N, CA, C and O of each residue as an XYZ file, in Angstrom:
772
protein
N      45.651    210.688    -59.803
C      46.614    211.658    -59.346
C      47.014    211.388    -57.896
O      48.137    211.685    -57.490
N      46.069    210.811    -57.105
C      46.396    210.518    -55.714
C      47.546    209.536    -55.633
O      48.356    209.604    -54.708
N      47.631    208.608    -56.604
C      48.728    207.641    -56.589
C      50.063    208.356    -56.635
O      51.015    207.908    -55.995
N      50.165    209.450    -57.367
C      51.424    210.202    -57.421
C      51.756    210.791    -56.062
O      52.926    210.956    -55.717
N      50.712    211.110    -55.286
C      50.956    211.655    -53.955
C      51.718    210.669    -53.097
O      52.626    211.064    -52.366
N      51.370    209.395    -53.169
C      52.043    208.396    -52.362
C      53.521    208.348    -52.694
O      54.343    207.962    -51.863
N      53.854    208.741    -53.914
C      55.236    208.660    -54.342
C      55.961    209.986    -54.216
O      57.164    210.085    -54.454
N      55.198    211.006    -53.834
C      55.846    212.271    -53.666
C      56.844    212.160    -52.556
O      56.459    212.055    -51.391
N      58.078    212.179    -52.869
C      59.090    211.908    -51.885
C      59.409    213.101    -51.016
O      59.397    214.249    -51.460
N      59.693    212.796    -49.770
C      60.146    213.768    -48.808
C      61.430    213.181    -48.295
O      61.436    212.056    -47.794
N      62.504    213.900    -48.405
C      63.778    213.250    -48.226
C      64.703    213.939    -47.264
O      64.541    215.112    -46.928
N      65.669    213.183    -46.836
C      66.751    213.689    -46.010
C      68.000    213.659    -46.877
O      68.344    212.617    -47.434
N      68.678    214.788    -46.997
C      69.882    214.864    -47.791
C      71.019    215.126    -46.824
O      71.216    216.270    -46.413
N      71.787    214.090    -46.442
C      72.768    214.256    -45.394
C      73.997    215.070    -45.750
O      74.685    215.537    -44.842
N      74.303    215.261    -47.002
C      75.457    216.090    -47.349
C      75.142    216.905    -48.588
O      74.131    216.669    -49.249
N      75.985    217.847    -48.902
C      75.733    218.741    -50.018
C      75.641    218.005    -51.349
O      75.040    218.532    -52.285
N      76.204    216.824    -51.472
C      76.188    216.123    -52.745
C      75.396    214.835    -52.713
O      75.414    214.083    -53.688
N      74.705    214.558    -51.629
C      73.914    213.337    -51.535
C      72.581    213.533    -52.233
O      72.010    214.623    -52.219
N      72.092    212.460    -52.844
C      70.802    212.512    -53.505
C      69.687    212.181    -52.542
O      69.922    212.026    -51.344
N      68.457    212.070    -53.063
C      67.314    211.784    -52.204
C      67.397    210.396    -51.573
O      67.889    209.451    -52.189
N      66.915    210.287    -50.348
C      66.907    209.009    -49.628
C      65.832    208.090    -50.202
O      64.785    208.559    -50.651
N      66.084    206.806    -50.187
C      65.099    205.825    -50.624
C      63.980    205.771    -49.593
O      64.243    205.743    -48.391
N      62.735    205.756    -50.054
C      61.563    205.688    -49.182
C      60.624    204.602    -49.679
O      60.701    204.189    -50.836
N      59.739    204.140    -48.807
C      58.719    203.181    -49.221
C      57.837    203.845    -50.274
O      57.441    205.001    -50.120
N      57.528    203.106    -51.349
C      56.668    203.613    -52.418
C      55.504    202.650    -52.617
O      55.630    201.450    -52.372
N      54.365    203.189    -53.067
C      53.213    202.338    -53.384
C      53.626    201.336    -54.444
O      54.337    201.683    -55.386
N      53.185    200.089    -54.297
C      53.549    199.034    -55.234
C      52.713    199.153    -56.504
O      51.483    199.126    -56.464
N      53.403    199.284    -57.623
C      52.785    199.324    -58.946
C      53.549    198.298    -59.773
O      54.688    198.553    -60.166
N      52.946    197.144    -60.045
C      53.679    196.092    -60.755
C      54.730    195.509    -59.830
O      54.477    195.300    -58.644
N      55.917    195.246    -60.378
C      56.988    194.687    -59.548
C      57.801    195.820    -58.916
O      57.912    196.909    -59.480
N      58.363    195.548    -57.748
C      59.155    196.561    -57.032
C      60.451    196.855    -57.782
O      60.978    195.989    -58.481
N      60.969    198.088    -57.636
C      62.240    198.415    -58.285
C      63.407    197.678    -57.622
O      63.277    197.161    -56.512
N      64.514    197.637    -58.296
C      65.723    196.994    -57.782
C      66.094    197.585    -56.428
O      66.112    198.805    -56.261
N      66.393    196.709    -55.450
C      66.768    197.150    -54.118
C      65.585    197.289    -53.176
O      65.771    197.639    -52.011
N      64.373    197.025    -53.650
C      63.155    197.127    -52.848
C      62.501    195.747    -52.768
O      62.694    194.913    -53.654
N      61.731    195.509    -51.711
C      60.984    194.246    -51.587
C      59.533    194.559    -51.240
O      59.233    195.598    -50.652
N      58.652    193.660    -51.609
C      57.226    193.841    -51.342
C      56.957    193.763    -49.853
O      57.451    192.874    -49.160
N      56.160    194.717    -49.370
C      55.731    194.754    -47.978
C      54.298    195.278    -47.993
O      54.077    196.489    -48.003
N      53.324    194.368    -47.996
C      51.927    194.772    -48.126
C      51.695    195.392    -49.483
O      52.022    194.793    -50.508
N      51.135    196.584    -49.501
C      50.846    197.291    -50.753
C      51.958    198.270    -51.123
O      51.753    199.175    -51.933
N      53.129    198.086    -50.528
C      54.259    198.988    -50.741
C      55.494    198.212    -51.173
O      55.563    196.990    -51.043
N      56.452    198.943    -51.683
C      57.793    198.425    -51.942
C      58.675    199.106    -50.900
O      58.765    200.333    -50.858
N      59.318    198.309    -50.069
C      60.137    198.830    -48.968
C      61.607    198.778    -49.378
O      62.074    197.738    -49.844
N      62.350    199.880    -49.215
C      63.762    199.884    -49.640
C      64.659    199.107    -48.687
O      64.435    199.095    -47.476
N      65.682    198.456    -49.249
C      66.720    197.842    -48.424
C      67.658    198.967    -47.985
O      67.511    200.101    -48.439
N      68.604    198.672    -47.124
C      69.522    199.707    -46.640
C      70.407    200.267    -47.755
O      70.933    201.373    -47.627
N      70.577    199.517    -48.845
C      71.423    199.998    -49.942
C      70.615    200.483    -51.151
O      71.192    200.796    -52.193
N      69.285    200.548    -51.019
C      68.428    200.969    -52.141
C      68.630    202.448    -52.461
O      68.984    203.247    -51.595
N      68.396    202.786    -53.717
C      68.426    204.180    -54.154
C      66.992    204.683    -54.322
O      66.060    203.886    -54.430
N      66.818    205.982    -54.343
C      65.519    206.627    -54.489
C      64.824    206.146    -55.759
O      65.464    205.997    -56.800
N      63.509    205.903    -55.676
C      62.710    205.489    -56.829
C      61.437    206.324    -56.893
O      60.903    206.741    -55.866
N      60.963    206.561    -58.098
C      59.713    207.277    -58.336
C      58.968    206.510    -59.430
O      59.589    205.929    -60.320
N      57.638    206.512    -59.357
C      56.844    205.799    -60.361
C      57.171    206.317    -61.755
O      57.331    207.520    -61.960
N      57.268    205.400    -62.708
C      57.629    205.763    -64.079
C      56.430    206.353    -64.808
O      55.358    205.751    -64.862
N      56.632    207.544    -65.368
C      55.640    208.242    -66.172
C      56.365    208.648    -67.445
O      57.119    209.621    -67.425
N      56.167    207.942    -68.549
C      56.918    208.241    -69.765
C      58.363    207.796    -69.595
O      58.631    206.776    -68.961
N      59.289    208.556    -70.157
C      60.699    208.183    -70.016
C      61.262    208.773    -68.720
O      60.810    209.813    -68.243
N      62.254    208.084    -68.171
C      62.845    208.506    -66.894
C      63.618    209.818    -67.053
O      64.150    210.104    -68.125
N      63.675    210.609    -65.982
C      64.421    211.869    -66.051
C      65.930    211.623    -66.078
O      66.400    210.516    -65.815
N      66.655    212.650    -66.392
C      68.116    212.594    -66.401
C      68.626    212.127    -65.040
O      68.169    212.616    -64.006
N      69.573    211.184    -65.032
C      70.138    210.679    -63.793
C      69.364    209.495    -63.224
O      69.671    209.035    -62.125
N      68.370    208.996    -63.947
C      67.547    207.866    -63.519
C      67.496    206.821    -64.625
O      67.662    207.147    -65.800
N      67.266    205.565    -64.250
C      67.107    204.490    -65.230
C      65.850    203.702    -64.886
O      65.382    203.727    -63.748
N      65.311    203.005    -65.878
C      64.096    202.222    -65.684
C      64.382    200.978    -64.856
O      65.366    200.275    -65.088
N      63.503    200.712    -63.881
C      63.551    199.488    -63.084
C      62.100    199.062    -62.904
O      61.441    199.484    -61.954
N      61.603    198.228    -63.809
C      60.193    197.826    -63.806
C      59.306    199.016    -64.107
O      59.484    199.682    -65.127
N      58.355    199.290    -63.231
C      57.426    200.406    -63.403
C      57.894    201.665    -62.687
O      57.095    202.557    -62.402
N      59.194    201.735    -62.395
C      59.765    202.843    -61.648
C      60.978    203.407    -62.373
O      61.572    202.758    -63.235
N      61.326    204.633    -61.999
C      62.593    205.233    -62.399
C      63.446    205.221    -61.143
O      63.033    205.714    -60.094
N      64.629    204.658    -61.259
C      65.528    204.468    -60.125
C      66.726    205.399    -60.278
O      67.345    205.457    -61.340
N      67.049    206.127    -59.207
C      68.207    207.023    -59.239
C      69.434    206.217    -59.641
O      69.680    205.143    -59.092
N      70.203    206.728    -60.595
C      71.377    206.008    -61.098
C      72.540    205.998    -60.123
O      73.405    205.125    -60.190
N      72.563    206.980    -59.207
C      73.641    207.034    -58.221
C      73.135    207.723    -56.960
O      72.030    208.263    -56.933
N      73.958    207.697    -55.923
C      73.588    208.366    -54.677
C      73.599    209.884    -54.808
O      73.128    210.586    -53.913
N      74.133    210.396    -55.916
C      74.163    211.845    -56.103
C      73.116    212.330    -57.104
O      73.138    213.495    -57.500
N      72.181    211.433    -57.526
C      71.096    211.861    -58.417
C      70.241    212.900    -57.704
O      70.122    212.888    -56.478
N      69.655    213.787    -58.475
C      68.821    214.849    -57.909
C      67.384    214.359    -57.707
O      66.953    213.418    -58.373
N      66.652    214.984    -56.804
C      65.261    214.641    -56.534
C      64.416    214.851    -57.788
O      64.560    215.863    -58.474
N      63.530    213.890    -58.089
C      62.618    213.993    -59.227
C      61.194    213.741    -58.747
O      60.963    212.941    -57.841
N      60.253    214.428    -59.363
C      58.834    214.222    -59.079
C      58.074    214.317    -60.396
O      58.429    215.128    -61.251
N      57.012    213.487    -60.579
C      56.240    213.586    -61.824
C      55.750    215.014    -62.038
O      55.321    215.677    -61.094
N      55.815    215.482    -63.279
C      55.471    216.861    -63.609
C      53.963    217.033    -63.703
O      53.272    216.246    -64.350
N      53.465    218.076    -63.047
C      52.067    218.486    -63.117
C      52.084    219.966    -63.435
O      52.372    220.774    -62.552
N      51.786    220.349    -64.662
C      51.859    221.765    -65.047
C      53.306    222.210    -65.114
O      54.173    221.453    -65.550
N      53.573    223.437    -64.683
C      54.949    223.941    -64.720
C      55.695    223.508    -63.463
O      55.091    223.339    -62.404
N      56.999    223.331    -63.583
C      57.825    222.909    -62.443
C      57.945    224.031    -61.423
O      57.909    225.208    -61.779
N      58.090    223.662    -60.145
C      58.242    224.694    -59.112
C      59.618    225.342    -59.169
O      60.532    224.838    -59.821
N      59.744    226.439    -58.492
C      61.021    227.119    -58.366
C      62.055    226.144    -57.801
O      61.762    225.403    -56.863
N      63.250    226.142    -58.364
C      64.308    225.245    -57.901
C      64.313    223.911    -58.624
O      65.154    223.058    -58.337
N      63.387    223.713    -59.561
C      63.289    222.495    -60.351
C      63.250    222.860    -61.823
O      62.830    223.961    -62.178
N      63.685    221.944    -62.688
C      63.599    222.154    -64.130
C      62.973    220.917    -64.763
O      62.978    219.834    -64.179
N      62.441    221.094    -65.954
C      61.789    219.998    -66.659
C      62.814    219.010    -67.195
O      63.820    219.399    -67.788
N      62.542    217.724    -66.979
C      63.337    216.645    -67.555
C      62.327    215.595    -68.011
O      61.959    214.699    -67.251
N      61.883    215.720    -69.273
C      60.844    214.834    -69.807
C      59.532    215.072    -69.087
O      59.035    216.197    -69.056
N      58.968    214.025    -68.508
C      57.687    214.114    -67.798
C      57.873    214.355    -66.303
O      56.960    214.116    -65.513
N      59.054    214.827    -65.918
C      59.385    215.033    -64.508
C      59.900    216.440    -64.270
O      60.328    217.140    -65.188
N      59.843    216.828    -63.000
C      60.522    218.029    -62.533
C      61.728    217.526    -61.756
O      61.587    216.706    -60.849
N      62.895    218.007    -62.103
C      64.149    217.555    -61.519
C      64.748    218.704    -60.720
O      64.894    219.815    -61.229
N      65.099    218.427    -59.449
C      65.665    219.465    -58.588
C      66.918    220.021    -59.244
O      67.748    219.268    -59.754
N      67.052    221.341    -59.230
C      68.176    221.991    -59.899
C      69.506    221.627    -59.283
O      70.493    221.491    -60.005
N      69.570    221.463    -57.969
C      70.803    221.043    -57.312
C      70.448    220.408    -55.988
O      69.381    220.670    -55.432
N      71.331    219.578    -55.482
C      71.123    219.001    -54.154
C      71.330    220.090    -53.137
O      72.109    221.018    -53.355
N      70.638    219.979    -52.031
C      70.814    220.971    -50.977
C      71.235    220.272    -49.708
O      70.901    219.110    -49.479
N      71.950    220.970    -48.911
C      72.417    220.402    -47.652
C      71.340    220.548    -46.596
O      70.714    221.601    -46.473
N      71.131    219.505    -45.849
C      70.134    219.530    -44.795
C      70.436    218.451    -43.791
O      71.066    217.445    -44.120
N      69.998    218.650    -42.584
C      70.096    217.580    -41.617
C      68.790    217.536    -40.862
O      68.097    218.547    -40.753
N      68.449    216.377    -40.342
C      67.199    216.228    -39.623
C      66.997    214.777    -39.301
O      67.855    213.946    -39.598
N      65.864    214.455    -38.690
C      65.603    213.079    -38.311
C      65.371    212.203    -39.520
O      64.967    212.699    -40.573
N      65.612    210.936    -39.395
C      65.326    209.993    -40.464
C      64.037    209.286    -40.121
O      63.677    209.276    -38.944
N      63.308    208.690    -41.060
C      63.604    208.754    -42.480
C      62.970    209.965    -43.157
O      61.879    210.399    -42.786
N      63.641    210.480    -44.115
C      63.154    211.417    -45.111
C      62.167    212.474    -44.623
O      61.051    212.554    -45.135
N      62.552    213.270    -43.660
C      61.653    214.279    -43.120
C      61.955    215.695    -43.614
O      61.305    216.640    -43.166
N      62.903    215.872    -44.506
C      63.170    217.194    -45.061
C      62.201    217.429    -46.205
O      62.163    216.630    -47.140
N      61.416    218.498    -46.165
C      60.389    218.706    -47.190
C      60.959    219.095    -48.546
O      62.002    219.740    -48.643
N      60.247    218.686    -49.586
C      60.518    219.091    -50.964
C      59.200    219.593    -51.536
O      58.179    219.565    -50.849
N      59.208    220.046    -52.769
C      58.006    220.576    -53.402
C      56.881    219.537    -53.385
O      57.105    218.351    -53.631
N      55.669    220.009    -53.090
C      54.466    219.174    -53.073
C      53.545    219.598    -54.207
O      53.520    220.769    -54.585
N      52.800    218.663    -54.740
C      51.762    218.995    -55.709
C      50.741    219.862    -54.982
O      50.305    219.515    -53.884
N      50.351    220.998    -55.591
C      49.446    221.947    -54.927
C      48.012    221.441    -54.977
O      47.476    221.141    -56.044
N      47.399    221.353    -53.794
C      45.998    220.977    -53.646
C      45.392    222.013    -52.713
O      45.631    221.953    -51.507
N      44.629    222.944    -53.217
C      44.085    224.004    -52.366
C      45.192    224.939    -51.922
O      46.093    225.256    -52.698
N      45.128    225.384    -50.669
C      46.152    226.306    -50.167
C      47.377    225.531    -49.675
O      47.261    224.417    -49.166
N      48.539    226.139    -49.838
C      49.792    225.503    -49.409
C      49.868    225.473    -47.882
O      49.304    226.338    -47.212
N      50.569    224.472    -47.334
C      50.714    224.426    -45.875
C      51.640    225.531    -45.372
O      52.388    226.133    -46.142
N      51.574    225.782    -44.082
C      52.430    226.772    -43.436
C      53.897    226.470    -43.737
O      54.329    225.323    -43.629
N      54.661    227.494    -44.113
C      56.078    227.326    -44.427
C      56.334    227.041    -45.899
O      57.490    226.934    -46.309
N      55.280    226.917    -46.703
C      55.392    226.654    -48.142
C      54.772    227.827    -48.895
O      53.898    228.511    -48.362
N      55.216    228.063    -50.128
C      54.621    229.104    -50.961
C      54.283    228.519    -52.329
O      54.889    227.544    -52.770
N      53.313    229.128    -52.983
C      52.874    228.657    -54.298
C      53.949    228.941    -55.338
O      54.499    230.041    -55.401
N      54.238    227.924    -56.156
C      55.165    228.049    -57.279
C      54.566    227.226    -58.413
O      54.816    226.026    -58.518
N      53.772    227.882    -59.263
C      53.073    227.167    -60.333
C      52.053    226.203    -59.738
O      51.193    226.613    -58.958
N      52.142    224.939    -60.098
C      51.216    223.921    -59.612
C      51.754    223.191    -58.387
O      51.303    222.090    -58.069
N      52.707    223.796    -57.706
C      53.361    223.161    -56.561
C      53.393    224.097    -55.364
O      53.206    225.308    -55.487
N      53.633    223.504    -54.211
C      53.915    224.247    -52.983
C      55.395    224.031    -52.706
O      55.832    222.898    -52.505
N      56.163    225.103    -52.695
C      57.608    225.037    -52.522
C      57.964    225.347    -51.072
O      57.502    226.354    -50.535
N      58.780    224.503    -50.419
C      59.101    224.749    -49.015
C      60.102    225.885    -48.839
O      61.004    226.073    -49.656
N      59.922    226.643    -47.750
C      60.921    227.643    -47.363
C      61.985    226.912    -46.554
O      61.848    225.721    -46.278
N      63.028    227.611    -46.181
C      64.100    226.976    -45.408
C      63.628    226.553    -44.014
O      64.259    225.708    -43.380
N      62.536    227.128    -43.537
C      62.022    226.774    -42.204
C      60.823    225.829    -42.256
O      60.234    225.524    -41.219
N      60.454    225.361    -43.451
C      59.281    224.479    -43.593
C      59.518    223.133    -42.911
O      60.648    222.651    -42.824
N      58.439    222.545    -42.435
C      58.486    221.192    -41.873
C      57.850    220.227    -42.854
O      57.133    220.640    -43.765
N      58.108    218.956    -42.673
C      57.556    217.898    -43.508
C      56.029    218.015    -43.559
O      55.391    218.246    -42.531
N      55.448    217.858    -44.738
C      54.001    217.908    -44.917
C      53.563    216.821    -45.883
O      54.334    216.386    -46.737
N      52.328    216.390    -45.740
C      51.737    215.378    -46.612
C      50.295    215.796    -46.871
O      49.654    216.379    -45.997
N      49.777    215.503    -48.071
C      48.409    215.861    -48.405
C      47.446    215.237    -47.400
O      47.610    214.083    -47.003
N      46.438    216.011    -46.991
C      45.485    215.547    -45.982
C      44.471    214.590    -46.599
O      43.820    214.904    -47.595
N      44.355    213.421    -45.984
C      43.374    212.407    -46.365
C      42.685    212.005    -45.070
O      43.270    211.270    -44.275
N      41.461    212.464    -44.834
C      40.809    212.191    -43.557
C      41.428    213.058    -42.479
O      41.749    214.221    -42.724
N      41.602    212.499    -41.276
C      42.218    213.279    -40.204
C      43.724    213.034    -40.184
O      44.200    211.972    -40.584
N      44.453    214.022    -39.717
C      45.917    213.944    -39.694
C      46.384    212.870    -38.711
O      45.714    212.598    -37.715
N      47.538    212.263    -38.999
C      48.071    211.236    -38.095
C      48.640    211.849    -36.819
O      48.816    213.064    -36.719
N      48.919    211.003    -35.868
C      49.524    211.405    -34.607
C      50.822    212.167    -34.866
O      51.651    211.724    -35.662
N      51.007    213.312    -34.199
C      52.222    214.115    -34.374
C      52.117    215.125    -35.498
O      53.107    215.778    -35.828
N      50.924    215.273    -36.105
C      50.701    216.193    -37.220
C      49.491    217.061    -36.926
O      48.612    216.670    -36.158
N      49.444    218.250    -37.539
C      48.284    219.130    -37.403
C      47.853    219.580    -38.795
O      48.647    219.568    -39.736
N      46.599    219.971    -38.915
C      46.061    220.428    -40.191
C      46.619    221.798    -40.531
O      46.663    222.691    -39.685
N      47.048    221.955    -41.786
C      47.509    223.239    -42.308
C      46.986    223.321    -43.742
O      47.610    222.800    -44.667
N      45.848    223.973    -43.921
C      45.209    224.009    -45.235
C      44.744    222.611    -45.607
O      44.059    221.952    -44.824
N      45.110    222.159    -46.787
C      44.722    220.831    -47.268
C      45.828    219.811    -47.028
O      45.906    218.800    -47.727
N      46.680    220.070    -46.046
C      47.829    219.214    -45.754
C      47.900    218.909    -44.259
O      47.286    219.590    -43.437
N      48.654    217.887    -43.936
C      48.996    217.580    -42.554
C      50.465    217.961    -42.397
O      51.313    217.522    -43.173
N      50.754    218.765    -41.405
C      52.084    219.310    -41.188
C      52.680    218.704    -39.925
O      52.038    218.691    -38.875
N      53.918    218.198    -40.028
C      54.594    217.622    -38.866
C      54.651    218.673    -37.767
O      55.012    219.823    -38.015
N      54.291    218.270    -36.547
C      54.268    219.207    -35.425
C      55.668    219.618    -34.974
O      55.854    220.707    -34.432
N      56.653    218.740    -35.199
C      58.031    219.059    -34.808
C      58.997    218.226    -35.631
O      58.588    217.350    -36.393
N      60.287    218.508    -35.469
C      61.312    217.731    -36.163
C      61.363    216.285    -35.673
O      61.939    215.420    -36.334
N      60.753    216.026    -34.502
C      60.771    214.655    -33.983
C      59.547    213.844    -34.408
O      59.399    212.689    -34.007
N      58.664    214.446    -35.224
C      57.520    213.699    -35.745
C      58.009    212.556    -36.621
O      59.092    212.630    -37.201
N      57.220    211.516    -36.713
C      57.587    210.364    -37.537
C      57.100    210.557    -38.974
O      56.106    211.244    -39.211
N      57.802    209.948    -39.929
C      57.452    210.021    -41.342
C      56.072    209.409    -41.563
O      55.783    208.335    -41.036
N      55.214    210.081    -42.336
C      53.864    209.601    -42.614
C      53.613    209.527    -44.109
O      54.084    210.369    -44.873
N      52.863    208.508    -44.520
C      52.374    208.393    -45.895
C      50.903    208.025    -45.817
O      50.500    207.271    -44.931
N      50.072    208.561    -46.757
C      48.669    208.157    -46.767
C      48.567    206.634    -46.905
O      49.290    206.023    -47.690
N      47.667    206.039    -46.138
C      47.524    204.585    -46.126
C      46.767    204.120    -47.358
O      45.698    204.638    -47.681
N      47.328    203.150    -48.028
C      46.681    202.516    -49.180
C      46.813    201.025    -48.995
O      47.779    200.439    -49.485
N      45.882    200.381    -48.308
C      46.020    198.960    -48.002
C      46.819    198.806    -46.721
O      46.744    199.649    -45.826
N      47.583    197.728    -46.638
C      48.368    197.502    -45.417
C      49.648    198.338    -45.451
O      50.198    198.610    -46.518
N      50.109    198.737    -44.272
C      51.321    199.559    -44.168
C      52.565    198.718    -44.451
O      52.572    197.515    -44.194
N      53.629    199.354    -44.983
C      54.871    198.609    -45.220
C      55.555    198.268    -43.895
O      55.247    198.864    -42.863
N      56.471    197.320    -43.926
C      57.178    196.984    -42.685
C      57.938    198.214    -42.205
O      58.442    199.002    -43.006
N      58.011    198.363    -40.901
C      58.639    199.534    -40.308
C      57.671    200.688    -40.115
O      58.061    201.745    -39.619
N      56.404    200.500    -40.503
C      55.366    201.515    -40.366
C      54.177    200.905    -39.632
O      53.958    199.695    -39.694
N      53.405    201.747    -38.936
C      52.187    201.294    -38.269
C      51.044    202.236    -38.638
O      51.278    203.368    -39.061
N      49.825    201.770    -38.478
C      48.649    202.554    -38.840
C      48.376    203.653    -37.818
O      48.437    203.424    -36.610
N      48.069    204.866    -38.329
C      47.610    205.983    -37.509
C      46.483    206.638    -38.300
O      46.732    207.543    -39.097
N      45.248    206.192    -38.090
C      44.105    206.686    -38.856
C      44.243    206.314    -40.314
O      44.358    205.135    -40.651
N      44.233    207.313    -41.185
C      44.325    207.083    -42.629
C      45.762    207.138    -43.146
O      45.988    207.302    -44.345
N      46.741    207.000    -42.232
C      48.144    207.101    -42.593
C      48.950    205.931    -42.056
O      48.514    205.219    -41.152
N      50.126    205.745    -42.624
C      51.131    204.819    -42.094
C      52.245    205.688    -41.530
O      52.752    206.574    -42.219
N      52.631    205.441    -40.282
C      53.691    206.194    -39.613
C      54.902    205.304    -39.413
O      54.769    204.139    -39.038
N      56.102    205.858    -39.664
C      57.319    205.078    -39.457
C      57.467    204.738    -37.977
O      57.020    205.485    -37.106
N      58.090    203.617    -37.715
C      58.260    203.153    -36.336
C      59.406    203.846    -35.629
O      59.447    203.864    -34.399
N      60.341    204.420    -36.378
C      61.565    204.974    -35.782
C      61.200    205.847    -34.680
O      62.074    206.422    -34.032
């Protein structure tokens, strides 16, 4: 289940109709189209679309690309592997929870706008329980499941590490070497931006 955490996307949606931003994902088999191997990760090119690890058949708006489901267009909705019932604002699409609609947001890149997280213990500050997920409020900050101590620019909030500010860098739990554009911060990889 921890492997799904690495793929739990946190995205920046620059316009009301834009889909989730492409992010580095843990490498499982070959990288999806538009991504290249970087250590134990698949790193997106500037033209890559959002990808999530394939679990069963791909959700609506996604197509198979190796061991991943790849967003079919830049307007595809955010998808996350389903664990129990889908959170508020998401609906079931096969083995995935698919965001009901894109939302408008702005913030720092890469992908620092929070989306629903798989619930592990208590939800972080700014999130509320929705079935087996923690759903972000409009004022929530980016959060990632806590593995060891939180990375630089993050503080502990329940069983999660919560970005201290909008200027915090994107973090993913470290699994092997960090992808290009990221550096090690304890048990995490932090974006260089």
